[in-house]
Structures are given as structure tokens and as C-alpha cells.
C-alpha positions as CSV (number, residue, x, y, z in Angstrom):
1,M,1.0,55.0,-123.2
2,G,1.7,52.3,-120.6
3,T,5.2,53.7,-119.9
4,E,3.7,57.2,-119.3
5,R,1.0,55.8,-117.0
6,R,3.6,53.9,-115.0
7,S,5.8,57.0,-114.7
8,K,2.8,59.0,-113.4
9,R,2.0,56.4,-110.8
10,A,5.7,56.3,-109.7
11,A,5.7,60.1,-109.4
12,V,2.5,60.0,-107.3
13,S,3.9,57.2,-105.1
14,R,7.1,59.1,-104.4
15,G,4.9,61.9,-102.9
16,L,3.3,59.4,-100.5
17,W,6.3,58.5,-98.4
18,L,6.0,61.5,-96.0
19,P,2.3,61.0,-95.1
20,G,3.0,57.2,-95.0
21,A,5.8,57.7,-92.5
22,L,3.5,59.9,-90.3
23,L,0.7,57.4,-90.3
24,I,3.1,54.6,-89.3
25,L,4.4,56.7,-86.4
26,V,1.0,58.0,-85.1
27,T,-1.4,55.2,-86.0
28,L,0.1,51.8,-87.0
29,Y,2.9,51.6,-84.4
30,P,0.8,52.9,-81.5
31,M,-2.0,50.4,-82.2
32,V,0.4,47.5,-82.4
33,R,2.0,48.7,-79.2
34,L,-1.5,48.9,-77.6
35,V,-2.4,45.3,-78.5
36,W,1.0,44.1,-77.4
37,T,0.7,45.8,-74.0
38,S,-2.7,44.1,-73.4
39,F,-1.0,40.7,-73.7
40,Q,1.9,41.4,-71.5
41,G,2.1,39.9,-68.0
42,S,3.5,41.5,-64.9
43,G,6.9,39.8,-65.6
44,G,7.0,40.9,-69.2
45,G,6.0,37.7,-70.9
46,F,2.8,36.8,-72.8
47,S,-0.3,36.7,-70.7
48,V,-4.0,37.1,-70.8
49,A,-4.2,38.2,-67.2
50,A,-5.2,41.7,-68.1
51,Y,-8.2,40.5,-70.0
52,Q,-9.2,38.2,-67.1
53,A,-8.9,41.2,-64.7
54,V,-11.0,43.4,-66.9
55,I,-13.7,40.8,-67.4
56,G,-13.8,40.1,-63.7
57,H,-14.0,43.8,-62.8
58,P,-17.2,44.8,-61.0
59,L,-18.0,47.5,-63.6
60,W,-17.5,45.2,-66.6
61,G,-21.1,44.0,-66.9
62,Q,-22.7,47.4,-66.1
63,A,-20.4,49.2,-68.7
64,W,-21.3,46.8,-71.5
65,R,-25.0,46.8,-70.6
66,N,-25.3,50.5,-70.4
67,T,-23.2,51.0,-73.6
68,G,-25.6,48.6,-75.5
69,I,-28.6,50.5,-74.2
70,V,-27.2,53.9,-75.1
71,M,-26.1,52.7,-78.6
72,G,-29.4,51.1,-79.3
73,A,-31.7,53.8,-77.9
74,S,-29.8,56.8,-79.2
75,T,-29.4,55.2,-82.7
76,I,-33.1,54.5,-83.0
77,L,-33.9,58.0,-81.9
78,A,-31.4,59.6,-84.2
79,V,-32.5,57.5,-87.2
80,V,-36.2,58.1,-86.7
81,V,-35.9,61.9,-86.1
82,G,-33.1,62.5,-88.7
83,T,-34.9,60.5,-91.5
84,A,-38.2,62.1,-90.8
85,G,-36.7,65.5,-90.6
86,A,-34.8,65.0,-93.9
87,I,-38.0,63.8,-95.7
88,L,-40.1,66.6,-94.3
89,T,-37.6,69.4,-95.1
90,E,-36.3,68.1,-98.5
91,R,-39.3,66.5,-100.1
92,T,-42.5,68.1,-98.8
93,D,-44.2,71.5,-98.9
94,L,-43.5,72.1,-95.2
95,P,-43.2,75.8,-94.5
96,G,-40.1,77.4,-93.0
97,K,-37.7,74.7,-94.3
98,R,-34.6,76.8,-94.3
99,G,-34.8,77.6,-90.6
100,L,-35.6,74.0,-89.8
101,R,-32.5,72.9,-91.7
102,L,-30.3,75.1,-89.6
103,L,-31.9,73.9,-86.4
104,F,-31.4,70.3,-87.4
105,L,-27.7,70.9,-88.1
106,M,-27.1,73.0,-85.1
107,P,-26.0,70.1,-82.7
108,M,-23.4,69.1,-85.3
109,F,-21.4,72.3,-84.8
110,I,-21.7,72.4,-81.0
111,P,-19.4,70.2,-78.9
112,S,-21.3,67.3,-77.3
113,Y,-20.1,68.1,-73.8
114,V,-21.5,71.6,-74.2
115,L,-24.8,70.1,-75.2
116,S,-24.6,68.0,-72.1
117,I,-24.1,71.0,-69.8
118,A,-26.9,72.8,-71.6
119,W,-29.1,69.8,-71.1
120,L,-28.5,69.8,-67.4
121,Q,-29.6,73.5,-67.2
122,W,-32.6,72.7,-69.3
123,A,-33.9,69.3,-67.9
124,G,-31.9,69.0,-64.7
125,A,-33.1,69.3,-61.1
126,E,-32.9,73.1,-61.3
127,G,-33.6,73.4,-65.0
128,L,-36.3,75.4,-66.8
129,L,-38.4,72.3,-67.4
130,K,-39.0,71.9,-63.7
131,T,-41.6,74.6,-64.0
132,L,-43.8,72.3,-66.0
133,P,-46.6,70.7,-63.9
134,F,-46.0,67.2,-65.3
135,Y,-42.2,67.3,-65.0
136,S,-41.9,65.2,-61.8
137,F,-43.5,62.1,-63.3
138,A,-43.0,62.6,-67.1
139,L,-39.6,64.2,-67.5
140,S,-37.6,63.6,-64.4
141,W,-35.9,60.6,-66.0
142,L,-34.3,63.0,-68.4
143,D,-32.3,64.8,-65.6
144,G,-29.2,62.8,-66.2
145,G,-28.2,59.2,-65.9
146,L,-29.1,56.7,-68.6
147,G,-32.2,58.4,-69.9
148,G,-30.5,61.8,-70.3
149,I,-27.5,60.2,-72.0
150,C,-29.7,58.4,-74.6
151,V,-31.7,61.5,-75.4
152,V,-28.6,63.9,-75.7
153,M,-26.6,61.3,-77.6
154,G,-29.4,60.8,-80.0
155,A,-29.9,64.5,-80.5
156,S,-26.1,64.9,-81.2
157,H,-26.3,62.3,-83.9
158,V,-29.5,63.5,-85.6
159,P,-27.5,65.9,-87.9
160,V,-25.4,62.9,-89.2
161,V,-28.5,61.0,-90.2
162,Y,-30.2,64.1,-91.5
163,L,-27.3,64.9,-93.8
164,L,-26.9,61.4,-95.2
165,V,-30.6,60.9,-95.9
166,A,-30.9,64.3,-97.3
167,A,-28.0,63.7,-99.7
168,A,-29.6,60.4,-100.7
169,L,-33.0,62.1,-101.3
170,H,-31.3,64.6,-103.7
171,A,-29.5,61.8,-105.5
172,V,-32.6,59.8,-106.3
173,P,-33.9,60.9,-109.7
174,G,-37.4,62.2,-110.0
175,D,-38.2,59.8,-112.8
176,Y,-38.8,56.9,-110.3
177,G,-41.6,58.7,-108.6
178,R,-43.0,60.1,-111.8
179,A,-43.2,56.5,-113.3
180,A,-45.1,55.4,-110.2
181,R,-47.5,58.4,-110.6
182,I,-48.1,57.5,-114.2
183,S,-49.0,54.0,-113.1
184,G,-51.8,55.4,-110.9
185,A,-50.1,55.8,-107.5
186,G,-50.7,58.9,-105.4
187,P,-47.8,61.2,-104.4
188,W,-47.1,59.6,-101.1
189,K,-47.6,56.0,-102.3
190,A,-45.2,56.7,-105.2
191,F,-42.6,58.0,-102.7
192,L,-43.0,55.1,-100.3
193,T,-42.8,52.5,-103.0
194,A,-40.4,54.0,-105.6
195,E,-38.0,56.3,-103.6
196,L,-38.0,55.3,-100.0
197,P,-36.5,51.8,-100.6
198,L,-33.5,53.6,-102.3
199,L,-32.8,55.5,-99.1
200,M,-32.4,52.4,-97.0
201,P,-28.6,52.0,-97.6
202,A,-28.1,55.6,-96.4
203,V,-30.3,55.0,-93.4
204,A,-28.4,51.8,-92.5
205,S,-25.1,53.6,-92.9
206,S,-26.2,56.5,-90.7
207,A,-27.4,54.0,-88.1
208,L,-24.0,52.3,-87.9
209,I,-22.2,55.7,-87.8
210,S,-24.5,56.7,-84.9
211,A,-23.9,53.5,-83.0
212,A,-20.1,53.8,-83.4
213,G,-20.3,57.4,-82.3
214,A,-22.3,56.4,-79.2
215,M,-19.6,54.0,-78.2
216,D,-16.9,56.6,-78.9
217,N,-18.4,59.6,-77.1
218,F,-16.9,60.4,-73.8
219,G,-18.2,63.9,-73.0
220,I,-21.9,63.1,-72.7
221,P,-21.7,60.1,-70.4
222,A,-19.0,61.9,-68.4
223,F,-21.1,64.9,-67.7
224,L,-24.5,63.1,-67.4
225,G,-23.5,59.7,-66.2
226,I,-20.5,60.0,-63.8
227,P,-22.4,62.1,-61.2
228,Q,-25.1,59.4,-61.0
229,N,-22.7,56.5,-61.1
230,V,-23.7,55.4,-64.6
231,V,-20.7,53.8,-66.3
232,V,-20.3,53.1,-70.0
233,L,-17.3,51.7,-71.9
234,A,-15.7,55.1,-72.5
235,T,-15.9,56.2,-68.9
236,F,-14.9,52.7,-67.7
237,L,-11.7,52.9,-69.9
238,Y,-11.0,56.4,-68.5
239,Q,-11.2,55.1,-64.9
240,L,-8.9,52.2,-65.7
241,A,-6.4,54.4,-67.5
242,I,-6.1,56.9,-64.7
243,G,-6.1,54.2,-62.0
244,L,-3.0,53.7,-60.0
245,G,-3.4,50.0,-59.2
246,P,-1.1,47.3,-60.4
247,G,-1.5,46.5,-64.1
248,A,-3.8,49.5,-64.6
249,F,-2.4,50.4,-68.0
250,R,-2.4,46.7,-69.2
251,Q,-6.1,46.4,-68.2
252,A,-6.9,49.6,-69.9
253,A,-5.1,48.4,-73.0
254,A,-7.1,45.1,-72.9
255,L,-10.4,47.0,-72.7
256,A,-9.3,49.4,-75.5
257,T,-8.4,46.4,-77.7
258,L,-11.9,44.9,-77.1
259,M,-13.5,48.3,-77.9
260,A,-11.4,48.5,-81.1
261,M,-12.6,45.1,-82.1
262,L,-16.2,46.1,-81.7
263,A,-15.6,49.3,-83.7
264,V,-13.9,47.3,-86.5
265,L,-16.9,45.0,-86.5
266,L,-19.3,47.9,-87.1
267,V,-17.1,49.2,-89.9
268,L,-17.1,45.7,-91.6
269,I,-20.9,45.5,-91.3
270,Q,-21.2,48.9,-92.9
271,G,-18.9,47.8,-95.8
272,L,-20.8,44.5,-96.2
273,G,-24.1,46.5,-96.4
274,R,-22.6,48.6,-99.2
275,R,-21.7,45.5,-101.1
276,I,-25.1,43.9,-100.7
277,A,-26.9,47.1,-101.8
278,R,-25.3,47.2,-105.3
279,Y,-27.3,49.3,-107.5
280,R,-26.4,52.5,-109.4
281,L,-28.5,55.7,-109.6
282,T,-28.5,57.5,-112.9
283,G,-28.3,60.9,-111.3
284,P,-30.8,63.8,-111.2
285,S,-32.9,64.2,-114.2
286,S,-36.0,66.3,-113.8
287,P,-37.0,68.2,-110.7
288,K,-39.1,66.5,-108.1
289,L,-42.4,68.0,-107.1
290,P,-42.9,68.5,-103.3
291,L,-45.1,66.0,-101.5
292,P,-48.3,67.6,-100.2
293,L,-48.7,67.3,-96.5
294,G,-52.4,68.4,-96.5
295,R,-53.9,68.1,-93.1
296,G,-50.7,66.6,-91.7
297,K,-48.9,69.9,-92.1
298,I,-49.9,71.3,-88.7
299,P,-49.0,68.0,-86.8
300,A,-45.7,67.8,-88.7
301,V,-44.8,71.4,-87.8
302,F,-45.9,70.9,-84.2
303,G,-43.9,67.6,-83.9
304,L,-40.7,69.0,-85.3
305,G,-41.1,72.2,-83.3
306,V,-41.5,70.2,-80.0
307,W,-38.3,68.1,-80.8
308,L,-36.2,71.1,-81.8
309,V,-37.3,73.2,-78.8
310,L,-36.6,70.2,-76.5
311,T,-33.2,69.3,-77.9
312,A,-31.8,72.4,-79.7
313,V,-33.4,75.7,-78.7
314,G,-34.4,75.1,-75.1
315,P,-31.1,73.7,-73.8
316,F,-29.0,76.6,-75.2
317,V,-31.5,79.2,-73.9
318,A,-31.3,77.6,-70.5
319,L,-27.5,77.6,-70.7
320,L,-27.4,81.3,-71.6
321,L,-29.9,82.2,-68.8
322,T,-27.9,80.2,-66.3
323,S,-24.6,82.0,-67.3
324,V,-26.1,85.4,-66.4
325,T,-27.7,84.3,-63.1
326,P,-26.1,85.8,-59.9
327,A,-26.2,82.4,-58.0
328,Y,-27.3,78.9,-58.9
329,G,-31.0,78.4,-58.0
330,V,-31.8,82.1,-57.7
331,P,-34.6,83.2,-59.9
332,L,-33.4,85.4,-62.8
333,T,-34.8,88.9,-63.1
334,W,-33.9,92.0,-65.2
335,E,-32.4,93.5,-62.0
336,N,-30.0,90.7,-61.1
337,V,-28.6,89.9,-64.6
338,T,-24.8,89.8,-64.4
339,V,-21.8,89.0,-66.6
340,E,-19.4,88.5,-63.7
341,H,-19.2,84.8,-64.5
342,Y,-17.9,85.6,-68.0
343,L,-15.3,87.9,-66.5
344,A,-14.3,85.3,-63.9
345,V,-13.8,82.6,-66.5
346,W,-10.9,84.6,-68.1
347,S,-9.5,86.5,-65.1
348,A,-10.0,84.4,-62.0
349,I,-9.6,80.9,-63.4
350,P,-6.1,80.5,-65.0
351,A,-6.8,77.0,-66.3
352,V,-9.4,78.4,-68.8
353,L,-7.0,80.9,-70.4
354,T,-4.3,78.2,-70.5
355,G,-6.7,75.7,-72.0
356,F,-7.8,78.3,-74.6
357,W,-4.3,79.0,-75.8
358,N,-3.3,75.3,-75.7
359,S,-6.3,74.3,-77.8
360,L,-5.7,77.2,-80.2
361,S,-2.0,76.4,-80.6
362,L,-2.9,72.7,-81.2
363,S,-5.8,73.1,-83.5
364,I,-4.4,75.4,-86.1
365,P,-1.1,73.6,-86.6
366,T,-3.0,70.3,-86.7
367,A,-5.3,71.5,-89.5
368,L,-2.4,73.0,-91.5
369,L,-0.1,69.9,-91.2
370,V,-3.0,67.5,-91.9
371,L,-3.9,69.2,-95.1
372,F,-0.3,69.5,-96.2
373,L,0.4,65.8,-95.7
374,A,-3.0,64.5,-96.9
375,R,-2.7,66.4,-100.3
376,P,-0.9,63.7,-102.3
377,I,-3.2,61.0,-100.9
378,G,-6.3,62.9,-101.8
379,K,-5.0,63.7,-105.2
380,A,-4.1,60.1,-105.9
381,L,-7.5,58.9,-104.8
382,A,-9.3,61.5,-106.9
383,R,-7.2,60.6,-110.0
384,G,-7.6,56.9,-109.4
385,S,-3.9,56.1,-109.3
386,A,-1.3,54.8,-106.9
387,P,-2.7,51.7,-105.1
388,A,-0.5,52.7,-102.1
389,A,-2.8,55.7,-101.6
390,R,-5.7,53.4,-101.0
391,G,-3.8,51.6,-98.3
392,L,-2.8,54.8,-96.6
393,D,-6.3,56.0,-96.8
394,I,-7.5,52.9,-95.0
395,L,-4.8,53.4,-92.4
396,G,-5.8,57.0,-91.9
397,V,-9.5,56.1,-91.4
398,I,-8.7,53.7,-88.5
399,P,-8.1,56.4,-85.8
400,Y,-11.3,58.2,-86.8
401,A,-13.4,55.0,-86.9
402,L,-12.0,53.7,-83.5
403,P,-13.1,55.3,-80.2
404,G,-11.0,58.4,-79.4
405,M,-10.2,57.0,-76.0
406,V,-8.5,54.0,-77.7
407,I,-6.3,56.3,-79.9
408,A,-5.4,58.4,-76.9
409,L,-4.4,55.3,-74.8
410,A,-2.3,53.9,-77.7
411,V,-0.4,57.2,-78.1
412,L,0.1,57.4,-74.4
413,L,1.5,53.9,-74.0
414,T,3.8,54.4,-77.0
415,Y,5.3,57.9,-76.5
416,W,4.7,58.9,-72.9
417,R,8.1,59.1,-71.2
418,P,10.5,61.9,-70.2
419,W,11.7,63.5,-73.4
420,P,15.3,64.9,-73.4
421,G,15.2,68.7,-73.0
422,L,11.4,68.8,-72.7
423,D,9.4,69.3,-69.5
424,L,6.2,67.4,-68.9
425,A,4.0,70.3,-70.2
426,V,5.7,70.3,-73.6
427,S,5.7,66.5,-73.7
428,G,2.0,66.5,-73.1
429,W,1.5,69.0,-75.9
430,V,3.5,66.7,-78.3
431,L,1.3,63.7,-77.3
432,L,-1.8,65.7,-78.0
433,F,-0.5,66.9,-81.3
434,A,0.4,63.3,-82.4
435,A,-3.0,62.0,-81.3
436,Y,-4.8,64.9,-83.1
437,L,-2.8,64.2,-86.3
438,A,-3.9,60.6,-86.2
439,R,-7.5,61.4,-85.3
440,F,-8.2,64.0,-87.9
441,F,-6.0,62.9,-90.8
442,T,-8.8,61.3,-92.7
443,L,-10.8,64.5,-92.7
444,G,-7.9,66.1,-94.6
445,V,-8.0,63.3,-97.1
446,R,-11.7,63.7,-97.6
447,V,-11.3,67.4,-98.2
448,W,-8.6,66.9,-100.9
449,V,-10.5,64.1,-102.6
450,A,-13.6,66.3,-103.0
451,A,-11.4,69.3,-104.1
452,W,-9.3,67.4,-106.7
453,A,-12.4,65.6,-108.1
454,R,-13.8,69.0,-109.1
455,V,-10.7,70.1,-111.1
456,A,-10.1,68.6,-114.5
457,P,-6.6,67.0,-114.7
458,E,-6.1,68.6,-118.1
459,L,-5.5,72.0,-116.4
460,E,-2.5,70.6,-114.5
461,E,-1.2,68.8,-117.5
462,A,-1.4,72.0,-119.6
463,A,0.6,73.9,-117.0
464,R,3.3,71.2,-116.9
465,I,3.5,71.0,-120.7
466,S,4.0,74.8,-120.7
467,G,7.1,74.3,-118.6
468,A,5.8,75.1,-115.1
469,S,7.2,73.1,-112.3
470,E,5.0,71.1,-109.9
471,G,5.4,73.8,-107.2
472,K,4.4,76.7,-109.7
473,T,1.5,74.6,-111.0
474,L,0.2,74.1,-107.5
475,R,0.7,77.7,-106.5
476,Y,-0.5,79.6,-109.6
477,I,-3.0,77.2,-111.2
478,M,-4.4,74.8,-108.7
479,F,-4.4,76.7,-105.4
480,P,-6.6,79.6,-106.7
481,L,-9.1,77.0,-107.8
482,L,-8.9,75.0,-104.6
483,R,-8.5,77.9,-102.2
484,R,-12.0,77.8,-100.8
485,D,-11.8,74.1,-100.3
486,V,-8.6,74.5,-98.4
487,M,-9.9,77.3,-96.2
488,G,-13.0,75.2,-95.5
489,G,-10.9,72.2,-94.6
490,V,-8.7,74.3,-92.2
491,L,-11.8,75.6,-90.4
492,L,-13.4,72.1,-90.3
493,I,-10.4,70.4,-88.8
494,A,-9.4,73.3,-86.5
495,M,-12.9,73.5,-85.1
496,F,-13.0,69.8,-84.3
497,A,-9.5,69.8,-82.8
498,F,-10.2,73.0,-80.8
499,T,-13.3,71.6,-79.0
500,E,-12.0,68.0,-78.7
501,L,-12.4,66.4,-75.2
502,T,-12.1,62.6,-75.5
503,V,-8.4,62.4,-76.5
504,S,-7.4,65.2,-74.2
505,S,-9.1,63.7,-71.2
506,L,-6.2,61.1,-71.1
507,L,-3.4,63.1,-72.6
508,A,-3.8,66.6,-71.2
509,G,-2.1,67.1,-67.9
510,A,-2.4,70.0,-65.5
511,D,-0.1,72.2,-67.6
512,G,-1.3,70.7,-70.9
513,M,-4.9,71.7,-70.3
514,T,-7.3,72.1,-73.2
515,I,-10.4,74.1,-73.3
516,G,-12.5,71.0,-73.2
517,M,-10.8,69.7,-70.1
518,A,-11.1,73.1,-68.5
519,L,-14.8,73.0,-69.0
520,F,-14.9,69.4,-67.7
521,N,-13.0,70.4,-64.6
522,L,-15.3,73.4,-63.9
523,E,-18.4,71.3,-64.2
524,S,-17.0,68.5,-62.1
525,G,-15.7,70.9,-59.5
526,G,-19.2,72.5,-58.9
527,Y,-18.5,75.8,-60.7
528,T,-21.9,75.5,-62.5
529,L,-22.3,79.2,-63.4
530,E,-18.7,79.5,-64.7
531,S,-19.1,76.3,-66.8
532,A,-22.3,77.7,-68.2
533,A,-20.6,80.9,-69.2
534,L,-17.7,79.0,-70.8
535,G,-20.1,76.7,-72.6
536,T,-22.0,79.7,-74.0
537,I,-18.7,81.2,-75.3
538,L,-17.8,77.9,-76.9
539,T,-21.3,77.7,-78.5
540,V,-20.9,81.2,-80.0
541,V,-17.3,80.3,-81.2
542,S,-18.5,77.0,-82.8
543,A,-21.5,78.7,-84.5
544,G,-19.2,81.4,-85.9
545,A,-16.8,78.9,-87.2
546,A,-19.6,76.9,-88.7
547,A,-20.9,80.0,-90.5
548,L,-17.4,80.7,-91.9
549,M,-17.2,77.1,-93.0
550,M,-20.4,77.3,-94.9
551,K,-19.0,80.4,-96.7
552,N,-15.8,78.5,-97.5
553,P,-17.1,75.0,-98.1
554,A,-14.9,72.0,-97.6
555,S,-16.6,69.6,-100.1
556,G,-17.8,69.6,-103.6
557,A,-21.3,68.8,-102.5
558,I,-21.6,72.2,-100.7
559,Y,-20.0,73.9,-103.7
560,G,-22.7,72.4,-106.0
561,E,-25.5,73.6,-103.8
562,R,-24.1,77.2,-104.0
563,G,-23.8,77.5,-107.7
564,M,-23.6,74.5,-110.0
565,S,-26.6,72.5,-109.0
566,D,-29.0,74.8,-110.8
567,D,-27.1,74.5,-114.0
568,I,-26.8,70.8,-113.9
569,D,-30.6,70.4,-114.5
570,P,-31.6,71.5,-118.0
571,H,-35.3,71.6,-117.0
572,R,-34.7,74.1,-114.3
573,R,-32.6,76.2,-116.6
574,V,-35.5,76.4,-119.1
575,A,-37.8,77.2,-116.3
576,Q,-35.6,80.1,-115.2
577,K,-35.6,81.5,-118.7
578,A,-39.3,81.2,-118.9
579,V,-39.9,83.3,-115.8
580,G,-37.2,85.8,-116.7
581,G,-34.5,84.6,-114.3
582,S,-30.9,84.9,-115.0
583,E,-28.7,81.9,-115.9
584,P,-26.3,80.6,-113.2
585,P,-22.7,81.8,-113.6
586,F,-21.4,78.3,-114.0
587,N,-21.3,75.9,-116.9
588,A,-22.3,72.2,-116.5
589,D,-18.7,71.2,-116.1
590,G,-18.2,73.7,-113.2
591,S,-16.2,76.3,-115.2
592,V,-17.1,80.0,-114.9
593,R,-19.5,81.2,-117.6
594,G,-17.9,83.9,-119.8
């Protein structure tokens, strides 16, 4: 038995050398090179002059202060709204919960820089909100700058908090609240005392993720902050990296190293929180009755409606209306509606078409190669074997946990040089491809872990015993079972890579333009109507990709919601029979019912 187990681990470990080599090339070596560059002096020796120059920079204090404000304010906003939204839509008798769920998740599928442009058309100086009588003294601080960055950043992170808290709500068994009710507590007191404390680890984890995302995000402070001279760490690093002064790259490397240390600290705090909160839920037992809102139903609907209109519906309606306006600032009427800006985006602005094809040619190969290389790691983690897989998993998480600007700078410092036989445009494409592989590798691992965890290992063992090779087993047995997971993973990674801006802001040159950089240049250059048209197109594309991803889910959790969750609960199965409903087509183990 021990010999067989060791042989299996050795076989799994042999399949890890290729993804391990990739992670060393695109993650470990560039990060070591980044730190080493930050400690190099002008003569090539060891020096801390770059750190001294960065700390003495005029923007140093402002960047850290503004970043702290944005991280704190946006995290508080995201946690409060996301937690309240999850509780109201998942545990109460609030009407219209399905539509509210979609609206809460909408910002997750839209690039944050598109949300920033939409916000400018909604709450900017010429936005729709200017028609409100109290706009000048109540909402003018949302125009841009620090206030607008905090609100838009918080709105973009609400879906993360919402998903994590909603998942925790579904994981808490109904027996806890039922025991409190039997002891004499009312519905809400039972929830607040028996269930809400169990949600705190998910709330804390989502808060740390939101804070790290606020430090990482480049698009929102670039669109809303740079025009008003508001500098955060991401834009400060961008200015240092593109600077032409002496030691600009070394100073940028020093700041990137400091940002990486802060990001690692947030990750360590999150890991410490998981260790402290060591308790185990027994899993869902009986269904939970919805909490009655009573007289609070109307205020709850009104409050959620105001938030969703302010941050989700209103900005994108304003973006659409701006894109069909004949000229900026001209009142829109039925007579002057035009689509010329949509035509101009594709015909009169070559950078947009170049950026579209570059992003498309980068995103699809990135998704396919990431899933191909991450498969053995995900399988080893799901099967609980090969300790080397856990080390590679940690190495793959680093580029996703660190700010994207740090990864871009690390790849730039490591691999930017004239490549034999390649022009600068192709070299830029290679740099972006390497950075995308590092950035999104952990998403591929997560997809495969969820996929392999749903499939019993006995299926694979039976095929191998019957004489099938590993390739035939994967092709004829495993891939048909995992096909939807793979398709969902391709859509997920390709969508993120296609709309990416932070990494490409440093690595995309004039000929290596991406669609995100094309939109950034349009907005920065004053082409407001064209940028609104392109932002609307990206919104539609992202929403379509999100709809396809929901049809081809990339995680076992989504799979469960679509079929197996009803069959897991025996009480719900009995209730279905009692009312004449049909049984779900899946058994409790996930197999198809005959």
C-alpha cells in the first residue's frame, strides 16, 4: 500500500515540472530581479539610494495618505453594503431577490475603468446628477478626486463581499437558528446571536480582499484621480516607471517592493484570521425559514434601490446616453440621437481596432495555456497528494495577491530588451503574455481544484485498470465530465485578460496597444464621446461573457446551485414529493439519476 501511494505521488510530481518551470520564469525570477534592482546603486553595487529617493519624493506622503483613505473608506463601504445586501437577498422575505442579486453582481463583470468612465458621465460636472437641485452642495464631491474614487472603488468591491458572505450564509446550518428559536428568541434575535457571529470570518476575509484590491487598482484612480491631481500608490508607481530621470526604474522597483510587502502583510493577516477562527460547520441540514422584514420591507427595498441606481444602473444609463449624444454637453433628444461615435471607434481610430485584436490574441492563448499547465497542480491539490503542488500553488497565488503594477514592473525589468529577430511590437506582446500567465495562473488552479474535487478518483482508476492510457482516460472519461468547468474557466480567464488595464499600462507600447489602454488614451485625450461608445461596447461584451460563464460554470459551487443543491437536502426532497414536484436529476453524490 505504501509503495503504491509513493508511486502515485511520484507520477503526480513528474507532471509538475512544466508548470513549475513556468512559474519560476514568470513569477519567482522576476520578483527576485525586482527586489535586487531596488537595492542597486548607480554604479551597480548595493545601495539604498532608491528607497531614500522614493521616500523623499514630493508625492510620497500624498500617495500613502490617499491610498490609506481609499483603502479604508472603500472597504468599509463595500463591507457594509455587501454584507447587508447578502443578508437581505439570501435570508429575508425581500421581494425581487433574483433581480437584486444580478444587480449586486453586475460591477464584478464590468472592468473597473469602464465603471469609472460611466461614473464621470453620471456624477461628473456634465453628468445626469447635475439636474438634481441639491447636487451642488450634496453630491459635487462625487465628481471625481478622492470622494469619487472611494465610492467607485467601494462599488466595484461590493460583489466580492456579497459573494463571500452569501456563501457563508448558505453554509451555516439552519439548526443553529432553530435552537435559538426553541429557546425563546425571535427570528431576528436568533439570527443575530446564533448565525451572524459565524459570518464574521467571511466578512473579515472579504474586507482584507477589498483593501488589497483598493491598493492594486489602477484604472479607477487613473481615470478619476489623475485629472484632479490626486495620487495614490498605483498611479505614483506608474509615474515613476514611465519617468525618464536618472534611476527612475530603480526608484520604481523600490516603491514596488514596498507595495509588495504591504500586500504580503494583508495576506498574512488573512491567513492568521483563518487560524484564529478555527471552528467547523456541520453542513446544511434542514432549510432555513426566511427572516420577516415586516415594516422594514419598504425601507430595505428603498435603500437597496437607491444604492443600486446610484452605483449600477444610473452610471451605465448615463454612459449609454453619452455615447449617442452628438456633442458633449448638448442636450440629448430623439432627433439628435447618433451612432457615429460607435462607427468612429472602429473606423477612424486605428488604435482601438489594434487594441481589440491584441487583447483578443492575448486573452484566449492565456486562458488555454493557463488551464493546460495548471491541470496537474489542481488535480494534485484536489487529490491531496504531492506536497510540491502546494508549494507551486503558493507561488502561483503571489502574482494575483500582489498589485498588478508590481508584477508588470518585475516582468519589464527582467525581460525588456531587444529580442533577436523580434521587433518591439512583438517583444511587447511577449512581455504582456508572460505577465498575464503569471497574473492569472492561480485562477486556472482554482478552476481545476473545483473540477477535480467533484469527480470521484475511482472513475479514473477504473479506466486505467481497464488498460486506458492517461491520455485516453483524460480524453474519453474525464474531459466529458469536466467539459463545462473547462469552458467556464476559459471564459473566466479570457474575460479578465481581455479587459485588463493595470499590467498593460506599463507593458503595452504604441504598437502593443490593448483595448484597455485604447480606452484610457481616448479618455485622457479628451475623446469623451468615443470613450463612452467604447465603454458601452465593453460593457455589453463583458455582460455577454458573464452570461455564458454562468451557463458554463467554472466552480463546483455554481454547479451545485444548478442541480445538486436541491438533492443534498432530504427535507426539501420530501417537500417536493409532497407538492407533486419532480425529483432532481442528480443523486446525492452528483451522479446522474437513471
